[in-house]
C-alpha positions, 0 to 999 in steps of 0.5 A: 717233212724233213728230219728233225736235228739237234745243234749244239750251237743252239745250246751255247747261245742259250747258256749265254741267255740263261747267264743273264747277258741279255734279257730272255726274250731277246736273247732267245730270239737272237738265238733262234736267228742265229741257228736259222742263219748258221745251220738251217739255211746252209742245211737247206742250201736253197737255190731260189730266192727267199725271205725267211720270217720269224714269229717273235715269240715261242708258241705253245700246246694251246696255239693252232698253227697251219698253213692256209691250206695243205700242199695237196687239198683234197678234191672234196675241199670247196673253200679255203682256208682249210687248216690242218693244224701241227701238233705243238707239244711244248714251246715251239718257235716258227720260222717261215721261209717263202721260197718265191717272194714275188709269186701268188699262191700256191707255190713253195714254202717252208715251215721250220718248227724249232723246239725251245727246250733242246733246239731240235727242229723239223721242216715241213714243205708247204705251198701256202703261208702261216695261219695262226689261231685263225689269223694269216701271218705276214699277209699285208704287203706292209708287213710282208716287205718290212725287213724289220720282219725278216731274219733273212733274205737273198733279195737283191732287186727289193720291194716292188714299186708302187701300190693302188687302192683305187676302186673300179667304178664301170662306166656305162656307155651308150647302146653303140658298144659292141662288146661286153666284159666281166671283171672279177677280183677273187682276193679275200680277206686273210690272203696276200696281194691285196693291192697287187690283185686291186691294181689288176682288177681297176686296170682292166676294168679302165681298159675295157671301158675305155675300149667302149665295152660295157663292163660288169664287175665282182669286186672283193667281198661280192666274188664267188663261183655262185655269184659269178655264175648268176652274174654270167646268167644276168649277162647272157639274159640282157645282152641279146636285148641290145642285137648289137654284140656277140662277144664277151670278155671274161677277166679274173685275178685270183690265187690258185692252186693245181686244177683250181682257181679260188674266188672269194676262198672258194674252188672253181675248177676248169670244168665249172668255169667252162660250164658257166660260160657255155651252158648256163641254163637255157640263156643266150650264150655269146659265140665268141668268149675271151678268157683271161686268167691272171692266176697260177696254174691257169694254163692247166685250164686250157685243155678244158675251156679249148672243148667248147666252140664258143670259147675263142680265146683263152689267155693264161698268166702262167703255165699248167705247173707254175704260179703266177707273179705279182709285180717283180722289179727285177733289174730286167723289168722294162716297166720298173714303176708298173704295179699289179701281176706281171702278166696283167701289168705288162698287157696294159702297158703293151696295149697303151703303147699300141694304141698311142702308136701302131696304126693297125691297132689305132685304126682298128680301135677307131672302127670299134674292132676292139679285139685286135688291139687286144690280141696284138697287145696279148701277143707282144706283152711278153717282152715287158714281162719281168717274170717272163724275162727271168724265165720264172713264168711262161704264160700260155694261150689258146686260139680257136684256130689252134684247133684241129681243122678236121674237127667239123662238129666244132664248125657245126656247133659254132654255127648252131649257136650263131643263128639260134642266138640271132633268131635265124632259126629256132628249136632245139640246139641238137636239131639245129646242129643236125641241120648244119651237118651238110651246111655249105658254109662249113666250106667257109670255115675250113677255107679260113682255118687253113689260111690262119694255119698257113696249111697248104689250101685245098682246091675250093668249089668253083661257086665258093672260089667265086664268092670269096675271091672278089672279096679280097679274101687274100687280105685276111690271110694273116687275120683272126680267121674266126673273128671273120666267120659271120662276115663270110657267112653274109658273103656266102650266103648273099646272092651274087650277080645273076642268081 
């Protein structure tokens, strides 16, 4: 908390009010605005964009004012809001300054509490928006972006263009689809960015449907960590019934704080998410899971998720120490008409362009290899992301081919999962892992990993060289090696001529 100070200019303005030069309410509000503009903001010397809001009447001791959550949320807190009210001893004016207007929470904000009697004030550094007597203030887009509610702002590029209230209604493709998807909107009433997160949710749902996936959804009011785990278990129970697919795309948009996604206002940590996607009971677990996190601080989830062999891809909207961003129509934004999170909207725009222009993406889509255009879009989307172009955000990613090639147990674990799930073998997973510790297929995985990393290739055995050479392995050197593991498994295990 910053120091409390008393400003003489405040008393000068209040004396004019007392003389009756204007009505009391209007005059005192004008005095507060003048004080913020003339003294508080210059003292802060802000280097970031900001919007300053003034609550239109003073608060009293009977009012409960608190940020939606404390700046540091205790590990024991599993749901928000978690309100720790400020003590209000007398009439107090609230000025709230959002220091990153386009960012999703948590991010830096300031609460300025001004004593109505003597003009002294205290500045509290927080990470969330204000909640007064149980109601969140200025969280609806219309209220937040109304300049009538502002007393000051540094913004030059204005209100985000466009909004969406579309509902994601997933299609039900036939039995010829290859992949499954689960799309989650973790927004909950009382939070900001409702329209942007719904645009994320609806846009991703539409694209996954269009790529031929069977898309399941958890929308506002249905999303929570418990509901998410139950839904994953149900999907993992249904997937093997179709004998056609072994890839799950998991996408979530929500608010976040360091170390936690807040899904339906409830904490979801990286270890909990990893457990849901890798070991939900004793159900079938797809051996290729793609994770998309449209949330702040989501880069922090990579360290945990990358420890599991069936999680092949992780893409995050932000780095480990920064918020994610809603629509940011800055002058550098190539897609000024886009809506929703910058990361998601740039991905959707890039994917649309690739599927209309890029021959590789178009051919892959035609053959039902939808992960190829998705991978291409994710690798190119930053060029359309205004938050990246203005250096406010640094999306992160993890590919299984980034894993340490010396960690052969990961390869063993992958093979064991694949075989158990495809009914090639049965029994305890630990027993299957033990069986594969000396598997010659590890040589295939090692070879593909080396190619993907552009490392010098080791000298393969003559048998292995003969099996892969005739199948144009050199054409696969720039492909996603892990996607081809199953194909190479078949190559390696199919008897050759003369065998």
